[in-house]
C-alpha positions as CSV (number, residue, x, y, z in Angstrom):
1,M,11.4,17.7,12.9
2,N,8.8,20.8,12.4
3,Q,7.2,21.6,15.9
4,T,3.6,23.0,15.2
5,P,2.6,25.7,18.3
6,A,1.1,23.4,21.0
7,T,-2.8,24.5,21.6
8,H,-4.1,24.9,24.8
9,K,-6.6,22.4,24.2
10,D,-7.4,19.3,26.4
11,P,-5.5,16.3,25.2
12,A,-8.5,14.0,26.1
13,S,-10.9,16.5,23.9
14,K,-8.4,16.4,20.9
15,R,-10.2,15.0,17.5
16,V,-7.8,12.3,15.6
17,L,-7.8,11.5,12.0
18,L,-6.3,8.3,11.0
19,T,-5.6,7.8,7.4
20,M,-3.4,6.2,4.9
21,P,-2.2,8.0,1.9
22,C,-4.6,9.0,-0.9
23,G,-5.2,6.8,-3.9
24,P,-5.6,5.8,-6.8
25,Y,-2.5,3.6,-6.5
26,D,-0.2,2.5,-8.7
27,I,0.2,-1.3,-10.1
28,A,3.5,-3.1,-10.7
29,W,4.4,-5.9,-13.2
30,G,0.7,-5.7,-14.0
31,E,-1.1,-6.4,-10.8
32,D,-2.5,-4.5,-8.0
33,M,-0.2,-4.1,-5.1
34,M,-3.1,-3.8,-2.8
35,D,-4.3,-7.2,-3.6
36,L,-2.1,-9.7,-1.4
37,L,-3.6,-12.9,-3.1
38,K,-3.9,-12.0,-7.1
39,A,-0.5,-10.0,-7.2
40,R,1.4,-12.2,-4.6
41,L,0.4,-15.3,-2.8
42,A,-1.9,-16.4,-5.3
43,R,-0.4,-15.1,-8.4
44,G,-0.2,-16.8,-11.9
45,H,-3.5,-18.9,-12.1
46,D,-5.5,-17.2,-14.9
47,C,-8.4,-19.6,-14.4
48,M,-8.7,-19.5,-10.7
49,N,-7.1,-16.2,-9.4
50,I,-8.3,-15.4,-6.0
51,R,-8.9,-11.8,-4.8
52,S,-8.3,-10.4,-1.6
53,E,-9.3,-7.0,0.1
54,L,-7.2,-6.4,3.4
55,P,-8.1,-3.6,5.7
56,A,-5.6,-1.1,7.2
57,W,-5.8,-3.3,10.3
58,A,-3.3,-0.9,12.4
59,L,-5.5,2.5,12.0
60,Y,-8.5,0.5,13.4
61,L,-6.5,-0.9,16.2
62,I,-5.6,2.6,17.1
63,A,-8.9,4.1,17.0
64,E,-10.3,1.3,19.1
65,N,-7.8,1.8,21.8
66,L,-8.1,5.9,22.1
67,R,-10.9,7.7,24.4
68,N,-10.4,10.7,21.9
69,P,-12.7,10.9,19.1
70,C,-11.3,9.1,16.3
71,T,-12.1,8.7,12.2
72,V,-10.3,6.3,10.1
73,L,-10.2,7.2,6.6
74,E,-9.2,3.8,4.3
75,H,-8.1,4.3,0.8
76,P,-9.2,7.7,0.5
77,R,-9.2,9.6,-2.5
78,W,-7.7,13.4,-2.9
79,D,-11.2,14.8,-2.6
80,D,-12.2,13.0,0.3
81,F,-8.9,13.7,2.1
82,M,-9.7,17.3,1.9
83,K,-13.4,17.3,2.8
84,E,-12.4,15.4,5.9
85,L,-9.3,18.1,6.5
86,E,-11.9,20.7,6.4
87,S,-13.9,19.6,9.5
88,G,-11.2,20.3,11.9
89,Y,-8.9,17.7,13.4
90,D,-6.1,18.4,16.1
91,V,-4.0,15.3,15.1
92,V,-3.9,13.7,11.6
93,A,-1.8,10.4,11.7
94,I,-0.7,9.0,8.4
95,Q,0.3,5.3,8.0
96,L,3.4,5.1,5.5
97,K,4.2,2.6,3.0
98,S,7.5,3.7,1.6
99,V,6.1,3.2,-1.9
100,N,3.7,6.2,-1.1
101,T,6.2,8.5,0.3
102,E,5.3,11.2,-2.4
103,R,1.7,10.7,-1.8
104,C,2.6,11.4,2.0
105,V,4.4,14.3,1.1
106,R,1.4,15.8,-0.9
107,M,-1.1,15.4,2.3
108,V,1.7,17.0,4.8
109,E,1.9,20.0,2.2
110,A,-2.0,20.2,2.5
111,I,-2.3,19.9,6.2
112,R,0.5,22.8,6.7
113,K,-1.5,25.0,4.2
114,H,-5.2,24.6,5.0
115,S,-4.8,23.5,9.0
116,P,-1.4,24.8,10.2
117,G,-2.3,24.2,13.7
118,T,-3.1,20.5,13.3
119,E,-0.3,18.2,14.8
120,I,1.1,15.7,12.3
121,V,2.3,12.0,13.0
122,I,3.7,9.7,10.4
123,G,3.7,6.0,11.3
124,G,4.1,2.7,9.7
125,Y,7.0,0.6,8.3
126,G,7.8,3.4,6.0
127,V,9.4,5.5,9.1
128,S,12.4,3.5,9.0
129,A,13.1,3.9,5.5
130,L,13.4,7.7,6.3
131,E,16.8,6.9,8.3
132,D,18.5,6.1,5.0
133,L,17.4,8.8,2.7
134,M,17.3,7.1,-1.1
135,P,19.7,8.2,-3.6
136,G,17.1,8.4,-6.1
137,D,15.0,11.2,-4.2
138,K,16.1,14.2,-5.9
139,H,13.1,16.2,-4.7
140,G,13.7,15.4,-1.3
141,H,10.6,14.0,-0.2
142,G,12.1,11.9,2.6
143,Q,13.7,14.9,4.2
144,Y,10.7,16.9,3.8
145,L,8.8,14.4,6.2
146,K,11.4,14.1,8.7
147,E,11.5,17.9,9.0
148,N,7.7,18.7,8.6
149,A,6.0,15.8,10.8
150,D,5.5,16.8,14.3
151,H,6.1,13.3,15.3
152,L,7.6,10.2,13.7
153,C,6.1,6.9,15.4
154,R,8.8,3.8,15.3
155,D,7.1,2.4,18.3
156,E,3.8,0.3,19.0
157,G,1.5,2.7,17.5
158,V,-1.5,2.2,20.3
159,R,0.9,3.0,23.1
160,F,2.5,6.1,21.3
161,M,-0.6,7.6,20.8
162,R,-1.9,7.2,23.9
163,R,1.1,9.0,25.3
164,L,0.6,11.8,22.6
165,L,-2.8,12.3,23.8
166,N,-2.2,11.8,27.6
167,D,-4.7,8.8,27.2
168,T,-3.7,7.3,30.6
169,P,-3.2,4.7,31.9
170,I,-1.1,4.1,28.8
171,D,-0.1,0.5,29.3
172,R,-3.8,-0.5,29.9
173,P,-4.8,-3.9,27.8
174,I,-5.2,-3.4,24.1
175,T,-8.6,-4.6,22.7
176,Q,-9.3,-6.0,19.3
177,Y,-13.2,-6.3,19.2
178,Q,-14.1,-3.7,16.4
179,M,-11.4,-4.7,13.7
180,P,-12.7,-5.1,10.5
181,Y,-12.3,-8.4,8.2
182,A,-9.7,-9.5,5.5
183,Q,-12.2,-10.8,2.6
184,Y,-11.2,-13.4,-0.1
185,H,-13.2,-14.1,-3.1
186,T,-13.0,-15.7,-6.3
187,P,-13.6,-13.3,-9.4
188,G,-16.9,-12.1,-9.8
189,V,-18.4,-13.7,-6.8
190,R,-17.3,-10.8,-4.3
191,S,-20.9,-11.5,-2.4
192,L,-19.4,-14.9,-1.5
193,S,-16.4,-13.7,0.5
194,L,-14.8,-15.4,3.2
195,N,-14.4,-13.1,6.0
196,I,-11.0,-13.8,8.0
197,P,-10.3,-11.9,11.4
198,A,-7.0,-10.9,12.4
199,V,-5.6,-10.6,16.0
200,L,-2.2,-8.8,16.5
201,V,-0.1,-11.0,18.9
202,A,3.3,-9.4,18.8
203,L,5.6,-6.8,16.5
204,G,9.2,-7.2,15.7
205,C,11.2,-10.3,15.4
206,P,14.7,-11.3,16.9
207,N,15.9,-13.4,14.0
208,A,17.0,-10.5,12.5
209,C,17.5,-11.4,8.9
210,E,19.6,-8.8,7.1
211,F,17.0,-8.0,4.5
212,C,13.8,-8.0,6.6
213,N,12.4,-4.7,7.0
214,T,9.8,-5.2,9.8
215,S,12.2,-6.8,11.9
216,A,14.7,-3.8,11.4
217,F,11.5,-1.5,12.3
218,Y,11.7,-2.7,16.0
219,R,15.5,-3.3,15.8
220,H,15.1,-6.7,16.1
221,Q,13.4,-6.8,19.4
222,K,9.9,-8.5,20.2
223,I,6.9,-6.5,21.5
224,Y,3.9,-8.4,22.7
225,V,0.2,-7.0,22.6
226,A,-1.9,-10.0,23.5
227,E,-1.1,-12.8,25.7
228,P,-2.6,-16.1,25.2
229,E,-5.9,-15.4,27.2
230,Q,-6.5,-12.4,25.3
231,T,-5.4,-13.7,22.0
232,Y,-8.4,-16.6,22.5
233,D,-10.9,-14.0,23.9
234,F,-10.5,-11.9,21.0
235,M,-10.9,-15.3,18.4
236,R,-13.8,-16.4,20.4
237,F,-15.6,-13.1,20.2
238,H,-15.0,-12.8,16.3
239,Q,-16.3,-16.5,16.1
240,K,-19.4,-15.6,17.8
241,R,-19.8,-12.2,16.1
242,L,-19.6,-14.1,12.4
243,G,-21.9,-16.8,13.8
244,V,-19.9,-19.7,12.6
245,E,-18.5,-23.0,14.0
246,T,-15.3,-23.2,11.6
247,M,-13.4,-20.0,11.3
248,Y,-9.6,-19.1,10.4
249,V,-8.1,-16.0,12.1
250,T,-4.8,-14.8,11.3
251,L,-2.5,-14.5,14.3
252,F,0.1,-11.6,13.3
253,D,3.5,-12.2,15.2
254,E,6.5,-12.5,13.0
255,D,7.6,-15.9,14.6
256,L,5.0,-17.3,17.1
257,F,6.8,-20.4,17.8
258,L,9.7,-18.8,19.4
259,N,7.6,-19.0,22.2
260,P,6.7,-22.7,22.5
261,E,4.4,-22.2,26.1
262,Y,2.4,-19.2,24.0
263,V,1.3,-21.9,21.6
264,R,0.5,-24.7,24.1
265,E,-1.3,-22.4,26.2
266,L,-3.4,-21.1,23.4
267,G,-3.9,-24.4,22.1
268,R,-5.1,-25.5,25.7
269,L,-7.5,-22.8,25.7
270,I,-8.9,-23.6,22.3
271,R,-9.4,-27.3,23.3
272,S,-10.8,-26.1,26.7
273,D,-14.2,-25.6,25.0
274,R,-16.0,-27.9,22.4
275,K,-17.4,-24.4,20.9
276,T,-14.1,-23.2,20.1
277,W,-12.8,-26.4,18.6
278,G,-13.4,-24.9,14.9
279,L,-11.0,-21.9,15.5
280,R,-8.0,-22.5,13.2
281,W,-5.2,-20.0,13.2
282,I,-2.5,-18.9,10.4
283,T,0.5,-17.3,11.7
284,F,4.3,-16.9,10.8
285,G,7.1,-19.1,11.9
286,S,10.9,-19.7,11.3
287,L,12.5,-23.4,10.3
288,K,14.2,-23.1,13.7
289,A,11.4,-22.2,15.8
290,L,8.9,-25.0,14.3
291,S,11.6,-27.5,15.0
292,A,10.7,-27.6,18.5
293,F,7.2,-28.9,17.8
294,E,6.0,-32.4,16.3
295,V,3.4,-31.5,13.8
296,E,0.4,-33.1,15.6
297,E,1.0,-31.4,18.8
298,L,0.7,-28.0,16.4
299,R,-2.5,-29.3,15.0
300,E,-3.6,-30.3,18.2
301,C,-2.8,-26.5,19.2
302,G,-5.2,-25.4,16.7
303,L,-2.5,-24.5,14.0
304,G,-4.4,-24.2,10.6
305,G,-1.6,-22.5,8.5
306,V,1.9,-20.9,8.4
307,W,4.1,-18.6,6.5
308,I,7.6,-20.2,6.4
309,G,10.4,-17.9,4.9
310,V,12.1,-20.5,2.9
311,E,14.1,-18.0,0.9
312,S,16.4,-20.5,-0.9
313,G,17.2,-24.2,-1.2
314,I,20.9,-23.5,-1.8
315,M,21.1,-22.8,2.1
316,E,20.6,-26.7,3.1
317,G,23.3,-28.5,4.7
318,E,27.0,-28.2,3.3
319,R,25.9,-26.0,0.5
320,S,24.6,-23.2,2.7
321,K,25.5,-19.8,1.6
322,T,24.2,-17.5,4.4
323,G,23.7,-17.4,8.2
324,Y,20.0,-16.7,8.9
325,A,19.5,-17.9,12.4
326,K,15.7,-18.6,11.3
327,R,17.0,-21.7,9.1
328,E,19.0,-23.4,11.6
329,G,16.2,-26.0,12.5
330,T,16.6,-29.7,13.0
331,I,14.3,-30.5,10.0
332,S,14.6,-29.8,6.5
333,P,12.2,-27.5,4.6
334,P,11.0,-30.2,2.5
335,R,10.4,-32.7,5.1
336,L,8.5,-30.0,7.2
337,F,6.4,-28.9,4.5
338,E,5.5,-32.6,3.8
339,E,4.6,-33.2,7.4
340,L,2.5,-30.1,7.8
341,H,0.2,-31.1,4.7
342,R,0.2,-34.6,5.7
343,W,-1.8,-32.9,8.8
344,G,-3.7,-30.6,6.7
345,V,-1.4,-27.7,8.0
346,E,-1.7,-24.8,5.2
347,T,1.9,-23.8,3.9
348,I,2.7,-20.1,2.2
349,G,6.2,-20.1,1.5
350,S,8.2,-17.3,0.3
351,M,11.5,-17.4,-2.0
352,I,14.0,-14.8,-2.5
353,L,15.7,-14.4,-6.1
354,G,19.1,-12.8,-6.4
355,F,20.8,-13.6,-3.4
356,D,24.9,-13.1,-4.1
357,F,25.2,-17.1,-4.4
358,H,22.4,-17.0,-7.2
359,T,24.0,-17.6,-10.9
360,P,22.3,-18.6,-14.2
361,E,23.6,-22.2,-13.5
362,N,21.8,-22.8,-10.1
363,I,18.7,-20.6,-10.0
364,E,16.6,-22.6,-11.8
365,E,17.5,-25.6,-9.6
366,D,16.5,-23.3,-6.5
367,I,13.2,-22.6,-8.1
368,D,12.6,-26.2,-8.8
369,Y,13.3,-26.9,-5.1
370,F,10.8,-24.3,-4.1
371,V,8.4,-25.7,-6.4
372,N,8.7,-29.2,-5.1
373,L,7.5,-28.1,-1.8
374,K,4.1,-27.6,-3.1
375,P,3.1,-24.6,-0.8
376,L,-0.5,-23.9,-1.1
377,F,0.5,-19.8,-1.2
378,Y,3.6,-18.6,-2.1
379,Q,5.7,-15.4,-2.4
380,I,8.3,-15.1,-4.8
381,A,10.5,-11.7,-4.5
382,P,13.6,-10.2,-6.0
383,L,16.1,-9.2,-3.1
384,T,15.3,-5.9,-1.9
385,P,17.6,-3.7,-0.2
386,C,15.3,-2.1,2.2
387,P,16.4,1.5,3.8
388,G,16.8,1.0,7.4
389,T,18.1,-2.8,7.2
390,K,21.6,-4.3,7.4
391,L,21.5,-5.4,3.6
392,Y,20.8,-2.1,2.5
393,R,23.5,-0.6,4.4
394,R,25.9,-3.1,3.4
395,L,24.9,-3.0,-0.3
396,L,25.7,1.2,0.2
397,E,29.3,0.4,1.7
398,E,29.8,-1.9,-1.4
399,N,28.6,0.7,-3.7
400,R,26.0,-1.4,-5.2
401,I,23.0,0.7,-4.7
402,F,22.0,2.5,-7.9
403,S,21.8,6.1,-8.0
404,H,17.9,6.0,-9.4
405,Y,16.5,3.9,-6.4
406,N,14.0,5.6,-4.9
407,Y,10.9,5.2,-2.5
408,S,8.5,4.5,-5.3
409,D,10.5,1.5,-6.2
410,F,10.3,0.2,-2.4
411,H,8.0,-3.2,-3.3
412,I,8.8,-6.5,-4.6
413,W,7.9,-5.9,-8.0
414,K,10.9,-4.3,-9.3
415,D,14.2,-5.6,-10.8
416,G,17.3,-3.3,-11.2
417,V,17.6,-1.0,-8.4
418,F,21.2,-2.4,-7.1
419,E,24.1,-4.2,-8.7
420,L,23.6,-8.3,-8.4
421,K,26.7,-10.1,-8.3
422,N,25.9,-12.6,-11.4
423,F,22.9,-10.8,-13.1
424,K,22.5,-7.7,-15.1
425,P,19.2,-5.3,-14.4
426,G,16.2,-6.7,-15.7
427,E,17.6,-10.6,-15.6
428,I,15.9,-11.7,-12.5
429,K,12.2,-10.8,-14.0
430,K,12.9,-14.0,-16.3
431,Y,13.0,-15.9,-13.1
432,Y,10.5,-14.5,-11.3
433,D,8.0,-15.0,-14.1
434,L,9.6,-18.8,-14.4
435,A,8.9,-19.3,-11.0
436,H,5.1,-18.5,-11.5
437,E,4.9,-20.5,-14.5
438,K,6.4,-23.9,-12.9
439,L,3.8,-23.2,-9.9
440,R,1.1,-22.7,-12.4
441,T,1.7,-25.9,-14.5
442,V,3.4,-28.1,-11.9
443,N,1.2,-27.4,-8.9
444,G,-2.0,-25.8,-10.1
445,P,-4.1,-23.5,-8.4
446,Q,-4.6,-23.7,-4.9
447,P,-7.6,-25.7,-4.7
448,L,-6.0,-28.8,-5.6
449,Q,-3.4,-28.5,-2.8
450,F,-6.4,-27.6,-0.4
451,C,-8.1,-30.6,-1.3
452,E,-5.1,-33.1,-1.2
453,M,-3.9,-31.8,2.2
454,N,-7.3,-31.9,3.6
455,T,-7.9,-35.5,2.1
456,M,-4.6,-36.3,4.0
457,A,-5.4,-35.0,7.1
458,Y,-8.8,-36.9,7.4
459,E,-6.5,-40.4,6.9
460,M,-4.1,-39.4,9.2
461,M,-6.6,-38.0,12.3
462,K,-9.8,-40.2,11.7
463,D,-8.8,-42.8,14.1
464,S,-6.9,-40.9,16.4
465,K,-7.3,-41.6,20.5
466,S,-7.6,-37.6,20.6
467,E,-11.2,-36.5,20.4
468,F,-10.1,-32.8,19.3
469,L,-8.1,-34.6,16.3
470,R,-11.0,-36.6,15.6
471,Y,-13.1,-33.6,15.2
472,Q,-10.4,-32.0,13.1
473,A,-10.6,-35.0,10.7
474,A,-14.4,-34.3,10.4
475,Q,-13.7,-31.0,9.4
476,A,-10.7,-32.0,6.8
477,R,-13.6,-34.4,5.3
478,M,-16.0,-31.5,4.9
479,L,-13.4,-29.0,3.5
480,A,-11.9,-31.8,1.1
481,L,-15.5,-32.8,-0.1
482,G,-16.6,-29.1,-0.6
483,S,-13.5,-28.4,-2.5
484,L,-13.6,-31.5,-4.9
485,P,-16.3,-30.3,-7.3
486,I,-13.8,-26.9,-7.9
487,V,-10.6,-29.2,-8.7
488,R,-12.8,-31.4,-10.8
489,A,-13.9,-28.0,-12.6
490,I,-10.1,-27.1,-13.2
491,G,-9.6,-30.5,-14.6
492,R,-11.8,-29.0,-17.2
493,H,-9.1,-26.3,-17.8
494,A,-6.3,-27.8,-16.4
495,P,-3.0,-25.5,-17.5
496,S,-0.8,-28.6,-18.3
497,P,-1.0,-32.3,-18.7
498,R,1.0,-32.5,-15.5
499,V,-1.7,-30.8,-13.4
500,K,-4.4,-32.6,-15.4
501,E,-3.0,-36.0,-14.1
502,R,-2.4,-34.6,-10.6
503,I,-6.2,-33.6,-10.6
504,E,-6.8,-37.3,-11.6
505,E,-4.8,-38.6,-8.5
506,I,-6.6,-36.1,-6.1
507,D,-9.6,-37.2,-7.1
508,A,-8.9,-40.8,-7.1
509,R,-7.6,-40.5,-3.3
510,A,-10.5,-38.7,-2.1
511,R,-13.1,-41.4,-3.5
512,H,-11.0,-43.8,-2.0
513,A,-10.8,-41.9,1.4
514,F,-14.9,-40.9,1.4
515,G,-16.4,-43.3,-0.5
516,R,-19.5,-42.2,-2.6
517,P,-21.2,-39.1,-1.1
518,S,-25.1,-39.1,-0.7
519,L,-27.2,-38.1,-3.5
520,P,-27.9,-34.3,-2.2
521,W,-24.1,-34.1,-1.9
522,R,-23.4,-35.3,-5.3
523,L,-26.3,-32.9,-6.7
524,A,-24.9,-30.0,-4.9
525,G,-21.3,-30.9,-6.0
526,K,-22.5,-31.3,-9.7
527,L,-23.7,-27.6,-9.5
528,V,-20.6,-26.2,-7.9
529,E,-18.7,-27.9,-10.6
530,E,-20.7,-26.4,-13.1
531,F,-20.6,-23.0,-11.9
532,A,-16.9,-23.0,-11.3
533,S,-16.2,-24.3,-14.8
534,W,-18.5,-21.6,-16.1
535,Q,-16.5,-18.8,-13.9
536,M,-13.4,-20.2,-15.4
537,G,-14.5,-20.1,-18.9
538,K,-14.8,-16.4,-18.7
539,A,-11.5,-15.9,-16.9
540,D,-10.3,-13.5,-19.4
541,L,-12.9,-11.1,-18.8
542,L,-12.7,-11.3,-15.0
543,N,-8.5,-11.4,-14.9
544,R,-8.0,-8.5,-17.5
545,P,-4.5,-6.4,-16.0
546,P,-5.9,-3.4,-13.8
547,V,-5.0,-0.1,-15.2
548,V,-5.0,1.3,-11.5
549,S,-5.2,0.2,-8.1
550,N,-8.4,1.7,-6.8
551,P,-9.7,0.0,-3.8
552,R,-12.9,0.9,-2.1
553,T,-12.6,4.0,0.1
554,H,-13.8,3.1,3.8
555,K,-14.5,5.5,6.5
556,A,-15.1,4.7,10.4
557,Y,-15.8,6.8,13.1
558,Y,-14.9,6.1,16.9
559,H,-17.0,8.9,18.7
560,Q,-17.1,6.5,21.9
561,P,-14.1,4.7,23.3
562,G,-14.2,1.2,21.6
563,K,-17.7,1.8,19.5
564,M,-17.2,1.9,16.1
565,R,-19.7,3.1,13.3
566,W,-19.3,2.9,9.5
567,G,-19.6,5.9,7.5
568,K,-20.3,5.8,3.6
569,R,-18.1,3.6,1.6
570,S,-17.2,3.7,-1.9
571,K,-17.8,0.9,-4.3
572,G,-14.2,1.4,-5.8
573,G,-13.2,2.0,-9.1
574,E,-14.7,5.3,-9.4
575,L,-11.6,8.0,-9.8
576,S,-12.0,11.6,-8.5
577,T,-9.8,14.6,-8.4
578,P,-6.3,13.8,-9.0
579,L,-3.6,14.3,-6.5
580,P,-1.7,17.7,-7.1
581,L,1.9,17.7,-7.3
582,P,4.2,18.3,-4.5
583,R,5.9,21.7,-4.5
584,T,8.9,20.0,-2.6
585,S,12.3,20.7,-4.1
């Protein structure tokens, strides 16, 4: 790596810029890669596509936990970045996603030209991909970053930056009070966005799936950032900050349930104060780790949703074709999903297409297996050999990586970067589309599953001996009744007769469980139903395919430790000066 001459400036007074690569960004298979729900987890429901805006949490987390004056620049345009660079920073740290490697090169070139004394830090999951340079990187962008960055961060980012800036004590607690919220909304109704906080619990995963980039980044180790008491404190703080009783919180941990005592202690803390009974957390978990719990216990610990890597139904029993440790549970995915739904726990299921055992004869069967799990949200992804992973190196040894595979292909919306055993390049896209079509026409949009599982949860918990679970039953009742008008509106625009029939069944079950609501409830429900139906009627206008990904630019200042002030934010959609071409060759 290039080593910029050190300055004599006191490290504690160094000014730090934390930024993402400059936009606007590319789209893939017709969708904005930055939109987690519309492009991935809720893809394919034209009449009810939920939208999402996710902040660059890592940048804000680092800024909150440094004593140095920091600025966060999220989704900048080129002129935003250049203007900020003119104000003079001692350190510029760029969060690298591999798909934006070329953009990152352009920014490093500009820093070297216009601010040669600035130290450059490259962090983020894209750093591990620089270990195995891509065969299609003909201009040497990966090598350029390795040679011209002063520091490549492949550690937990807060402590890495503290060491770099001599911000001691380095191991002091990491706080998470100033973090911005993810926002979720239906098309055209951004003003009614649902705000969901996030808390980082741990990084890395010992399950070591060969395809997993995030596990490989931390070399299959788990690094804790927050203990249960801290996590609970952050959740309670954001509950008060938002002024709500019922609140979902995303807990980032690639398999939280590997540590059962952590889960149980967090649950005990939530139950210890009636004011926090409305906290529900969403996290990631493996079949193996979840098998250590009864779903009732998980619900008593506050679990609201869990992302489970199903990957394939052909992994089951004697037909198993893989050795993934995370799949070695004592309960099958169909049984686990069914139990989670009965208790009102939301599910995000992920499936991979293109394993070596997939063939044209069995891949549709595998898709049907996944669809029948009825996950609330889902991720369908063609198998991706991520540089830095065991899978990439195995396929490279087998001479199956195509010579054109480049950093710009490093995302899930592509088919044709390596030689599949039983499919030609481009064929997996057909099955990707088929999976989403079946999710659309068999299960229907997310509100159906949401209403159904909350109705079942009410039935399961309303007569529980546990006061906490009876409270959860009352919450489930409100959530089911609140979503029922939207379910009825979807019935007017049902994508298939099968979904229409499912809506009628859900409606009948809800009427049986809850009886006839009060007149104000019925009137409010009718208004919601009519508005939702009107929104769905103009879905063609609200769901036009994007031409470019152009999220809003956010700027935040941290001039005092732990205190954040927002700068000017763009509305999004405005295009500015385009990025210059890199000179690297």
